[in-house]
TORDO-395819 format. One record per residue (C-alpha): residue in one letter; x, z, y. Coordinates in steps of 0.05 Angstrom, whole numbers. Each point is the difference from the previous one (the first is absolute). Layout:
BEGIN
R   res     east       up    north
R     A        X        Z        Y
...
END
This chain:
BEGIN
R   res     east       up    north
R     M    -1682     1391       21
R     T      -62       -1       51
R     L       23      -51       61
R     F        4       43       70
R     Y       38      -61       28
R     H       -9      -76       22
R     L       43      -42       40
R     R       -1      -27       73
R     C       39      -52       46
R     V       39       26       58
R     S      -15      -57       46
R     C      -67      -27      -12
R     R      -33       48      -39
R     Q      -13      -27      -54
R     E      -22       60      -59
R     F       29      -23      -78
R     Q      -25       42      -54
R     P       58       24      -45
R     G       19      -63      -51
R     T      -19      -61       32
R     L       50      -14       46
R     D       82       31      -15
R     Y       28      -16       62
R     T       -5      -15       55
R     C      -55      -29       46
R     P      -14      -81       -9
R     S      -31       -1       66
R     C       46       41       43
R     G       68      -17      -38
R     P       69       41      -28
R     I        3       35       76
R     R      -59       14       32
R     G      -45       -5      -69
R     T       29       69      -36
R     R      -51       37      -20
R     E      -18       85       -7
R     V      -24       49      -55
R     L      -56       20       30
R     Y      -47       71      -36
R     D      -63       19      -13
R     F       11       65       38
R     D      -52       36      -19
R     A       14      -14      -87
R     V       69       26        8
R     R      -27       61       35
R     R      -19       17      -73
R     H       62      -12      -28
R     L       51       29       41
R     N        6       58       42
R     K       42       48       27
R     D      -18       54      -68
R     T        2      -66      -44
R     L       68       -9       17
R     A       18       67        5
R     Q      -19        9      -74
R     Q       33      -65      -25
R     S       53       15      -47
R     F       55      -55       17
R     D       39      -13       52
R     N        6      -70        4
R     H      -40      -55       51
R     W      -59       -7      -52
R     R      -19       54       22
R     Y      -41      -39       56
R     L      -36      -46      -53
R     P      -56      -10       27
R     L       18      -19       60
R     L       42      -60      -29
R     P      -25      -65      -20
R     I        6       18      -84
R     E      -53      -26      -44
R     R       37        5      -53
R     P       42       65      -13
R     E       16        2      -64
R     L       50      -52       23
R     I       31       48       42
R     L       83        2      -32
R     P       38       59      -11
R     L       51       -3       56
R     A      -14       67       53
R     V        0      -32       65
R     G      -26       43       62
R     G        7       81       13
R     T       82      -20       35
R     P       23       52       37
R     L      -22       22       78
R     Y       64       41       26
R     K       -9       40       69
R     A       61      -14       27
R     D       22       63       42
R     K       59      -25       17
R     L       -9      -70       31
R     A      -56       29       37
R     S       52       42       29
R     H       62      -50        6
R     W      -54      -46       35
R     E      -32       72       37
R     M      -75      -18      -23
R     S      -40       58      -28
R     T      -22      -46      -63
R     V       26      -54      -47
R     W      -22      -23      -74
R     I       37      -40      -37
R     K      -50      -36      -59
R     D       60      -23      -59
R     D      -36      -62      -38
R     S       59      -20      -25
R     R      -18       36      -50
R     N      -41      -45      -32
R     P       25      -23      -69
R     T       23      -53       26
R     A       31       36       58
R     S      -52      -35       57
R     L      -66       -6       38
R     K      -12      -57      -40
R     D      -17       38      -66
R     R      -67       21       34
R     A      -21      -64        8
R     S       25      -34      -64
R     S      -42       56      -43
R     V      -64      -24       26
R     A       23      -81        6
R     V        8        5      -65
R     V      -63       23      -33
R     K      -31      -49       39
R     A       43      -46      -33
R     Q      -21       26      -62
R     E      -71       -2       10
R     K        3      -73       21
R     G       21       -3      -65
R     A       77      -35       29
R     R       48      -21      -45
R     A       61      -20       47
R     V        5       33       66
R     T       44      -16       68
R     A       29       35       65
R     A       37      -24       54
R     S       46       62       30
R     T       70       18       35
R     G        6       52      -59
R     N      -36       53       -1
R     A      -82      -20      -24
R     A       49      -56      -46
R     S       31       59      -34
R     S      -68       37       -7
R     W      -48      -49      -27
R     S       59      -27      -59
R     A      -10       68      -17
R     F      -66        6        1
R     T      -22      -54      -33
R     A       62        2      -45
R     L      -43       65      -30
R     A      -60      -41        6
R     G       33      -55      -44
R     L       -6      -53       60
R     D       36      -47        8
R     T       33       -8       69
R     Y       26      -35       47
R     I       38       25       63
R     F       16      -45       64
R     V       57       29       34
R     P       44      -28       69
R     E       62       -2      -24
R     T       28       58       39
R     A      -44       49      -45
R     P       49       63       -8
R     R       37        5      -65
R     A      -29       53      -19
R     K      -67      -23        5
R     V        9      -69      -35
R     A       36       55      -67
R     Q      -69       39        0
R     L      -41      -75      -11
R     L       37      -27      -51
R     L        8       74      -46
R     Y      -74        9       11
R     G        4      -88      -35
R     A      -38      -33       61
R     H       26      -79       10
R     V       35        8       66
R     I      -10      -57       47
R     Q       67        5       44
R     V      -26      -48       66
R     Q       51      -26       49
R     G      -31       19       57
R     S      -44       65       38
R     Y      -56       47      -28
R     D      -41      -49       43
R     D       15      -53      -42
R     A        9       40      -69
R     F      -72       20       17
R     D      -38      -72       13
R     L       26      -27      -54
R     C      -20       45      -52
R     C      -68        3       36
R     Q       14      -75      -16
R     A       21       10      -77
R     A      -61       54      -12
R     E      -53      -51       33
R     K       26      -61      -47
R     W       12       43      -70
R     G      -61       50       15
R     W       53       71       -2
R     Y      -24       57       13
R     N       23        7       78
R     R       32       64       11
R     S       28      -16       82
R     T      -22       47       47
R     S      -66        0       58
R     I      -22      -70      -38
R     N      -24       59      -67
R     P      -44       44       38
R     Y       14       47      -54
R     L       61       20       18
R     G      -13       40       65
R     E      -44       49      -38
R     G       58       19      -47
R     K       36       15       69
R     K      -48       40       33
R     T       -1       56      -53
R     A       79       12       37
R     A      -48       20       56
R     L      -49       20      -39
R     E       57       62      -35
R     I       15       17       83
R     C      -59       12       11
R     E      -14       59      -60
R     Q       71       20        4
R     L       -1       13       67
R     D      -67       49      -10
R     W      -40      -53       37
R     Q       39        4       60
R     V       22      -67       12
R     P       66      -10       53
R     D        0      -25       61
R     Y       49      -60      -18
R     I        0      -40      -51
R     F       70      -46       -5
R     V        8      -56      -47
R     S       45      -59      -17
R     V      -37      -72       12
R     G       15      -67      -30
R     D      -62      -20      -25
R     G      -40       50       24
R     C      -42       18      -59
R     I       32       68       -9
R     F      -15       12       67
R     Q      -72      -26       -3
R     G       -4       33      -59
R     M       17       79       10
R     W      -49       -9       69
R     K      -53      -20      -47
R     G        4       60      -42
R     F       -6       39       56
R     S      -53      -25       26
R     D      -24        1      -67
R     F       -4       79       -8
R     Y      -32        0       79
R     E      -58      -38      -20
R     L       -4       43      -63
R     G       11       63       46
R     F       61       31      -32
R     I       39       -8       64
R     D      -20       13       74
R     R       49      -41       34
R     L       38      -63       -4
R     P       75      -12        6
R     K       21      -42       52
R     M       43      -51      -43
R     I       74      -22       24
R     G       28      -77      -56
R     V       75       -1       27
R     Q       30      -71       -3
R     A       71      -22       -2
R     A       17      -38       55
R     G       17      -63      -22
R     S      -55        2      -54
R     A      -67       19       55
R     P      -51      -45        2
R     L      -52       54       10
R     V       34       32       62
R     T       -7      -63       22
R     A      -66       -3       -9
R     W      -28       63       23
R     E       43       -6       62
R     N      -39      -61       24
R     G      -61       23      -32
R     A       -9      -52      -59
R     E      -46       -2      -49
R     V       56      -31      -49
R     S       82      -18        8
R     Q       31      -52       11
R     P       54      -13      -62
R     I       73       21       11
R     Q       68      -17      -43
R     A        4       79      -22
R     E       78       25       -6
R     T        6       78       -6
R     V       30       45      -44
R     A      -55       30      -31
R     D      -13      -52      -42
R     S      -68       34      -29
R     I      -32      -14       77
R     S       42      -68        6
R     V      -73      -39       15
R     G       -1      -57       54
R     V      -81      -14      -30
R     P      -36       64       -1
R     R      -56      -21      -55
R     D      -39       77       29
R     Q        4      -10       67
R     V      -69       -6        7
R     K      -13       68      -31
R     A       66       32       32
R     L      -16       -8       63
R     R      -64       14       -5
R     A       17       68      -27
R     A       50        8       62
R     R      -49      -17       48
R     A      -53       52      -32
R     S       34       58        3
R     D       22       -7       60
R     G       78       -5      -36
R     K       48      -63       15
R     F       56      -37      -18
R     I       62       11       12
R     A       78      -35      -18
R     V       67       29      -10
R     S       66      -32       -7
R     D       46        2      -65
R     E       52       41       23
R     E      -58       56       16
R     I      -31      -20      -76
R     L       69       16      -20
R     A       15       58       36
R     A      -65       25      -27
R     I       10        1      -82
R     P       64       60       11
R     I      -45       34       58
R     L      -62        3      -70
R     A       51       21      -45
R     R       47       56       27
R     Q      -69       26       47
R     S      -55        1      -58
R     G       50      -24      -64
R     V      -54      -68       -9
R     F       40      -60      -27
R     A      -26      -56       30
R     E       13      -80       -3
R     P        6      -39       73
R     A      -89      -12        1
R     G        2       78      -17
R     A       29       30       58
R     T      -29      -47       58
R     A      -60       36       -2
R     L       47       62       30
R     A       43      -40       37
R     G      -71      -21       33
R     A       -8       70       11
R     W       57       20       25
R     K        6      -57       55
R     M      -72       27       18
R     R       15       79        7
R     Q       72      -22       28
R     S      -50      -37       72
R     G      -52       54        1
R     A      -65      -49      -36
R     L       10       68      -42
R     K      -10       65       19
R     S       35       70      -31
R     S      -71       23      -24
R     D      -17      -68      -30
R     R       -9        2      -75
R     I       29      -57      -29
R     L        0      -29      -80
R     I       56      -50      -18
R     M        1      -41      -67
R     V       47      -24      -37
R     T      -17      -56      -41
R     G       59      -19      -41
R     H       56       34      -43
R     G       82      -13       30
R     L       18      -21      -67
R     K      -46      -51        4
R     D       52      -49       53
R     I       60       44        0
R     E       34      -61       23
R     G      -35       11       64
R     V       -8       70        2
R     M       88       -5       -4
R     K      -11      -32       72
R     A      -16       71       32
R     V       64       44      -30
R     S       50        9       41
R     Q       46       50      -46
R     K       46      -10      -51
R     P       12       37      -59
R     I       70       30        0
R     V       50      -25      -52
R     V       52       52      -28
R     D       41        1      -54
R     N      -18       38      -61
R     D       37       66       20
R     L      -36       59       37
R     A       53       -4       50
R     A      -19      -76       24
R     V      -75       46        9
R     E       17       49       42
R     Q       41      -44       44
R     A      -47      -45        3
R     V      -53       50       16
R     Q       25       22       57
R     Q       25      -49       41
END
């Protein structure tokens, strides 16, 4: 396939051709030296437009192939990623006294999280490189996603997770055949150890942000939103944020379609962090380009990050979009889970409901007007962290004898 892209360091602006460097810019380091993928939009236009999209016979994220950094499309694996539902949540909008609320449910991907979008791209890049062993650090969702795709590709997979990783996510890893290395420490500890192992043994590293191709997969959620809303983007997009890769990736997706002329305006991006894991909120409020490390602690394990690895691009995305970062408490996150379930029918893990908690907080404060059109990203399914979800459950089952009279007595109380 003809190459329509190159890469550039987000800090020093040094440019790189594909295949010359796998991870971050050596001059700027792993935090400031994340790289972005830039496209020759004139070349892309010759292969991708609204008409070609309308003629596509398949409804997955590979419909955007000319806007993805894939050199050997024959290596694409058969798992169907993307094409996830977008719901117009009228009941929730009425509850909030707003005109329009949409829910993008990315828990409907193969391993039940948005991370499949990134893994599906990264596994092709690993195969293009000729990798035989691969690795990743994750709180669980990225790891289970990566393990599914690398299992299909026949790659030896080593996954680093913190000791607090939910059992359901660890179960996925083991079932997919990954070598699971559970680190006695935080996600940030697991991330650093993973990078050391990858460098020592030459494993291809999918870990977020240091691998520049992950955001390209994640941006396809934004591309789908544009199509699903007939090219009329919302006023605000709410995204839960840990490392910041989904957040910046979605902004890049909207920006790419804007550059191509597919949409005529851009949304404001609102990044929502848990209050116990909110370094980007602090950096945003202080006008800083990078955040200060913290000790993260939150019920939302998927966004429990003390050192956001994609923070430079994430902070720039918020500023470029005229958006911002906000924090919500664990109590607000847990309260959002049943609201989302009962008002939209979508069952989310704590991190998946964090975006809704942020939207509700802004609505309560008056920062959102009743006429604003908003979209809430749900990034992971509730069954991914059932122990976390159970913390949001206040009701208890009604226990009765095996007798209809007992049922009648119970329901009449």
